[in-house]
Structure formats: C-alpha cells, structure tokens
C-alpha positions, 0 to 999 in steps of 0.5 A: 046871232046869225052864222055867216058863210065862213062859219058854216063852211069851216064848221063842216068843210065839205069833202070836195074841198079836200086837197084843193088849192084855195085862194081867198078874196077878202079884206080886213073886214072878212072876220068871224064873230070873234074878229078872227080873220077869214084867212086864219079861220080857214087855215085852222080848219083846213090846214095847208090848202090856202095858197093865195089872197086877193084884195078889192078896192081900198086894199087888204087893210082898207087903207086906201081912201078914195077911187082910183087910188090903187093897191100893189101886189104884196105878201101877207106879213102873217102868213107869207101868202101872196096878196094879189090886188084886184084894184091896181093894174088889173081889176079882173084876175089874170091867168097868172093869178088863178094858176095858184088855185083850184077854188076861189073863195070870196068873203067880202062884206058888201053894203047893198049899193050898186056903185060899191065896187066889191060886187063888181070885183066879184063879177069879174072874178066869176068871169075869170073863173069861167074862162080859166075853169076854176070853181068859185065859192061865195061865203055869204054875209048880210046885206047891212041895209036889209034884203026887203027893199029895192030902190032906184033906176036900173043902170042904163047900159051907156053908163056901164063902168066899174061902179056898175057893170050890169043893169041893177038898181041902186039898192038891190036888196040882195046878199053877195051870195044871191048877187053871185047867183044872179050874175052867174045865171042871168048874165050868163057868165057860166062859172062853176059857182057854189054859195055857202048860205048864212044861218039865221039871217032874215031879209028884214034885218038891218045889220044891228039886228044880226048881233054880228060885229061890224068891221068897216069894209072901206075907210069911209064905211065906219058903221052900219049906219053909214051903209044905210045912207050910202045909196043916196049920199054916194051921189056927192062923189060926182059933185063939188059937195063934200060927202063928209070924207075927212070927217068922223061921219062920212056920208052921214053929213054933207055940205059945201061952203056955199050951202045956206041952212035956212034957204036950203031947208025951205026948198025941201018937200017933207015927203022926200024926207020920210024916215029921217031928219036933216040936222043943220051942221058945220064942219071942216074936212081934214082931207078930200074936198074943202080940206080945212074949209068951213062947210055948211050942211046937214046930218042925215039922222035916220029915225025909221030905217023901214020908212027911210029911202036913201036914194029918194032923199039924196036925189031931192037934196041934189035937186035942191042944190041944183036949183039954188046953186046950179049957176053959182057955186055948184059944179059936177065933178069932171072925169076921170072917175073909176077908170072912165075918162069920158063919161060924167062921173055923176051919170055913172053914179046915177046910172042914167044921164036922163035922170041928171037932166030931169033933176036939172030941169027941176022935175020932182023926184016922185015924177022921176021915180014913176018912170022906172017903176016898171023896170024896178018891178021886173027886177023884183021878179028877177031877184026872187029867182036867186034869193036864198032867204 
C-alpha cells in the first residue's frame, strides 16, 4: 500500500512548521488509510496549529450535486474551526481568509481531468498565496486514472473558465503535487510552494492498484471506475444527454429518451472503442436531466484500462449523437455554466470551439486527434520537468 502526503507529513512533521498557523483545503474525502480525516490527523500530530479550513466545489461534505450550487462559509461541528467556502461568493481566497494562517495545506483527491475544478481551486490558492506572502504545501495523492497517459487537445485560451484556467490537455497524467509545481513555475505564479510526495506510488497504477481506500471526492464520483470514464463522459454536461446523474452509476451510464440502441450502435467505429464495451441499458434518473423519464443509453464497461481512451471514446459517441439526432432531439446546454454567461458550455468542456465544429461536420475522431498531437507532445515534454515519480 502506498503512503500519501498527509501520512508522510504527519509521520515526521518538519521543523519549519513549528509555531505556524495552518489552514487546510480539504473535503470529506481527505482521509488517511484508516478513513481518519486529515484535519483530525493534523491536529493529533501538530496540536494547536490548525486554525481554519477551506472547502472546494461541492462543499466540505461533498453534498452539493451540480455546478453553480454554492456552499456558504460555516463552522466545523467537530473542531469549531471556521470553514471558508471557495465555491461561493469567491473562488479565490481573499486576504481576510488568509489572515488566519501562515501556511495553507492542500489535501484534495483529484480525478486526473482538466475540467474537475479542484485543480483550479488549487491554482487560485497559489495565486492568492503569492499575492499575500503565504506558503502553500500540497499533500500529494494518487492520480486515480494513472500517470502514464495523457489525452486530448490543449485548452484554447478563448475557452478559459473555471473548468480550465490554463492550457493543459483533458487527461493531464499528473498528481496534484505535480500540477501545483507546473502551475507555479510554468505559469509563473511564484508562490512559496512545497510538495510532500507520496511513498510507493508508481505512474502505471490505477487507483485500485494502490491498495488505498477510495472515498468519493464529489457526489457523482462514487468509485475509481467513475474517474476512469470521466475525462470523456463529462462532455454530456454540455448537452441534453444524461451523464447518469440521478442513477447509481453516474458517468458510467449515459443516454436520453431519443437514443435508439440498434441504430446508434451501427454508427460506431470499433477503433474508437478500444478497451471498452458499450452495453445497452435503460434507466430513469431520480434527479437532474430527464428526472423520472425513461432514457435509452449505454453502460461503458472498461475491459482494459491500459487500452481505454475515455476522451476518444466519448468524442466518438458525441459525433454519432450529432449525426443521428442533431436535427431532432439533441441540443447543447446553454449558458450559464461554471460562472460563464456567454460561452457555450460544450466549448468550455471541450476546450475548443473548433473541435465541436469538426464533430458537427462529421469528421472522424482520429482525424481530429491528429491535429493536436504536436501540442500534446509538447505538453508531454513540459510535464516531465515537474514529475515527482
């Protein structure tokens, strides 16, 4: 079993933390191997130093279901510490919040995907820390979908938003600690940053390989298998197609009332479905899109995680939906989405309006992928400068 950054830090607290006031950015998934929350572990290892908590999107207990459902500031019922929400009136901590601390610890479980907002909360915390002269320490955790593969187009600056503040690919292949190093140096934030690495994690590991317990970091990320399909299946957030919210298998199943199993399956190129099987399903969401309506769709069964390419697969699914139902049933979600009121949500998620236009024109995914391979190769070289494992 691996040892995460939280465990490494508290096993031997560094001398430079003595007497420092500590803030902790975390949520209910921030636990050690025994399911003990990081705030409790830190308070036991370094009594009296923890002064405040911060929570990302979905709230401290990961109870808020969807985007733009804000959390208010609160008080932690167990410790009496203030909890500052970074998904509410502000997404970047203000000076009045950082006045409570000398060092901000970040202990969040990411899912390896550009549009998962925890990484951008970290980015904004680094910016705020640089402005306010505070130190940031990232307690590293695994990338649950592994650290070998990267996938997708780099974000176009015209599509910058809270689901993508800087140009990285959809599947970035980095841990939170590695991303923090890249953000801080490559994008010239210049915060005083330290990363506490994991012990025993290897880049080829998926989360199940780590032996570490999974605690869901957001309401619709119940298992590591959800995280594996998420880099592609998150696309449905930008359309009137259910991404499986309101079911027991969010993102693993998807569909809509207008999908037809046989007709749809005939549209797909097997080359776009490497490492997975599409199993026809029907479901009725209990919340969110199509609540109480019968949806026809598919369950993405990942058979070979090493061969599976979630972004390629879901782009192929979107292309087929556009071709079959673009004029009768399918529609894009309209703004707002993640605090953007003008940009099309699908473009924000894809990170490029030209990609959407290519899919609408019926271009094959393999052709579209070829256009971003040079950018992806450049990012591969860049990320190697910041790898810790």
